[in-house]
C-alpha positions in Angstrom: -0.4 0.0 0.4 1.4 3.5 -0.8 1.2 5.5 2.2 0.7 8.4 0.8 -1.7 8.0 -1.9 -5.6 8.8 -0.2 -9.6 8.1 -1.4 -11.9 10.5 -0.6 -15.6 10.5 -1.3 -16.9 14.7 -2.6 -19.5 15.6 -3.1 -19.4 19.2 -4.1 -20.8 20.1 -0.4 -18.3 22.3 2.3 -18.1 18.7 4.4 -16.0 16.9 1.6 -14.6 20.0 0.5 -12.8 21.4 3.6 -11.8 17.5 4.2 -10.1 17.5 1.0 -8.5 21.0 1.4 -6.8 19.6 4.8 -5.6 16.4 3.2 -4.1 18.2 0.2 -2.3 20.7 2.9 -1.4 17.7 4.5 0.2 16.9 1.6 -1.5 13.6 0.7 -2.0 12.7 -3.3 -5.8 12.8 -3.2 -8.0 10.2 -5.2 -11.2 11.7 -4.9 -14.7 9.8 -6.1 -17.9 11.1 -6.4 -21.5 9.3 -7.8 -24.2 10.2 -10.1 -26.9 8.0 -8.8 -30.2 10.4 -9.5 -30.3 13.2 -7.0 -31.6 16.3 -7.4 -29.4 17.9 -6.7 -27.0 16.5 -9.6 -25.0 19.9 -10.4 -23.2 18.8 -6.8 -20.5 17.0 -9.4 -20.0 20.2 -11.1 -18.7 21.7 -7.8 -16.7 18.3 -7.1 -14.6 18.3 -10.5 -14.1 21.9 -9.9 -13.4 21.4 -6.6 -11.0 18.8 -7.4 -9.2 20.2 -10.0 -8.9 23.7 -7.5 -6.6 21.6 -5.7 -4.5 19.2 -7.5 -6.5 15.9 -8.2 -4.8 13.7 -10.9 -7.8 11.4 -10.7 -11.3 12.0 -9.9 -13.6 9.2 -10.6 -17.3 9.9 -11.2 -19.8 6.5 -10.5 -22.8 5.6 -11.8 -25.9 4.4 -9.3 -28.3 3.0 -10.9 -31.5 5.1 -9.2 -34.5 3.1 -9.2 -32.4 1.8 -6.0 -33.1 4.3 -4.1 -37.0 5.5 -5.7 -37.9 5.5 -1.8 -36.1 8.5 -1.2 -37.4 12.0 -1.6 -33.6 13.4 -3.3 -33.5 10.8 -6.1 -37.6 10.4 -6.6 -38.6 12.9 -8.8 -42.4 12.8 -7.6 -42.1 13.3 -4.1 -41.5 16.3 -2.1 -38.0 17.0 -0.2 -39.3 18.2 3.3 -38.7 21.8 3.9 -38.3 23.7 7.3 -39.5 27.0 7.3 -39.4 27.7 10.4 -35.4 26.7 10.6 -36.0 24.8 13.1 -34.4 21.2 12.8 -36.3 18.2 12.4 -34.8 14.4 14.9 -34.9 11.2 13.5 -34.7 10.1 9.4 -36.0 12.3 7.2 -37.1 11.6 4.1 -34.0 13.1 2.0 -31.9 9.6 3.6 -31.1 7.0 0.6 -31.0 3.6 1.7 -28.2 2.1 2.7 -25.9 4.4 0.1 -23.2 5.4 2.5 -22.5 1.8 2.1 -23.1 1.7 -1.4 -20.6 4.5 -1.9 -18.3 2.7 1.0 -18.4 -0.7 -0.5 -17.1 0.6 -3.4 -14.3 3.4 -2.4 -13.3 0.3 -0.9 -13.3 -1.8 -4.3 -10.5 1.1 -5.5 -9.0 1.1 -2.6 -8.0 -2.6 -3.0 -7.4 -2.4 -6.7 -5.4 0.8 -6.4 -3.5 -0.4 -3.5 -4.5 1.9 -1.5 -4.5 1.9 2.5 -7.2 5.2 3.2 -10.3 5.6 2.7 -11.8 9.0 4.1 -14.8 10.5 4.3 -16.6 14.0 5.6 -19.4 13.1 8.3 -19.8 15.3 11.1 -21.9 15.1 14.0 -24.7 16.9 12.8 -25.1 13.9 10.2 -25.8 11.4 12.8 -28.9 13.4 13.9 -31.0 12.1 10.9 -29.0 9.1 8.9 -27.8 6.6 10.6 -25.4 5.3 8.1 -23.1 8.4 9.3 -22.6 7.5 13.1 -19.0 6.1 14.3 -20.3 2.7 14.8 -21.6 2.8 11.4 -17.4 3.1 10.4 -16.2 1.1 12.8 -18.6 -2.5 12.1 -17.6 -1.5 8.4 -13.3 -1.1 9.6 -14.6 -4.2 11.1 -15.5 -6.3 8.3 -12.3 -4.3 5.8 -9.6 -5.6 8.7 -10.1 -9.4 8.2 -8.7 -9.6 4.7 -7.4 -5.7 4.2 -5.2 -3.7 5.9 -7.5 -0.5 4.3 -9.3 1.3 7.0 -12.1 4.5 7.0 -11.0 7.6 8.5 -13.8 10.1 9.3 -11.6 13.5 11.1 -14.9 15.0 10.9 -17.0 13.1 12.9 -16.8 14.8 15.8 -17.1 17.7 14.6 -20.7 19.7 14.8 -21.3 22.2 10.7 -20.0 24.5 12.9 -16.3 24.0 13.7 -16.3 22.0 10.1 -16.8 26.1 8.6 -14.7 27.5 10.8 -11.9 24.7 10.1 -13.3 25.9 6.2 -11.8 29.5 7.0 -8.8 28.9 8.4 -8.0 26.7 4.9 -9.1 29.8 3.1 -12.4 27.5 1.3 -13.9 29.1 -1.2 -17.6 28.2 0.2 -18.9 29.5 -2.9 -17.6 27.2 -4.9 -19.5 24.4 -3.3 -23.1 23.9 -2.9 -24.9 22.3 0.2 -28.6 22.4 -1.0 -30.6 18.8 -1.8 -32.7 20.5 -4.6 -31.3 23.6 -5.9 -32.3 25.9 -8.4 -29.3 25.5 -10.4 -26.8 26.7 -8.6 -29.3 28.8 -6.1 -29.9 26.7 -3.3 -33.4 26.6 -1.9 -33.0 27.6 1.9 -35.3 25.9 3.4 -34.3 21.9 3.0 -32.6 20.1 5.9 -29.1 20.5 4.7 -29.7 23.9 3.3 -31.0 24.9 7.1 -27.8 23.2 8.4 -25.7 25.3 6.9 -27.2 28.3 7.5 -27.0 27.8 11.3 -23.5 26.6 11.1 -22.5 29.8 9.1 -23.6 32.3 11.5 -22.1 30.4 14.4 -19.0 30.3 12.9 
């Protein structure tokens, strides 16, 4: 395994872009992986590509997944509206933007690529706010995947932001001079304009206000 090469799952949002900046600043050679799975916010792939280029990524993979796998999710199904939060109060528990086992598929794909490329670290930009609404962003989820991976490989999933709040990630982005205007966080943007009322937008707004 090559020590300075790592894989990063890159969406185009604040968290993964900040982690890309951090890893680049630490002189890692980053291989980025993004996914197209019929998401309503597929414009995020344009931002992922721009940031991969900005930070000198040599290999940026965009992997296609069949959207029929995720038809139950409002993030993919065009006939289901994403729940919005006009009062800025964040929900508790699973939301309808949850994509069934998406993160497991993403991580499994990244692990396959890591083993193929002789890379032993895969980075994810989960933050501590994610766990409130998405079970597959929690520490115990990652621990179980790492236990499976370690049964036959030395590849491990790394989540350096998992104990940081979104506000703390935004502060780190500022320290690393990340251009937040070159990221997109919204679940249902109109082109490059964020809706301002989905879970992701509200979380972002609160984080920026508190940073």
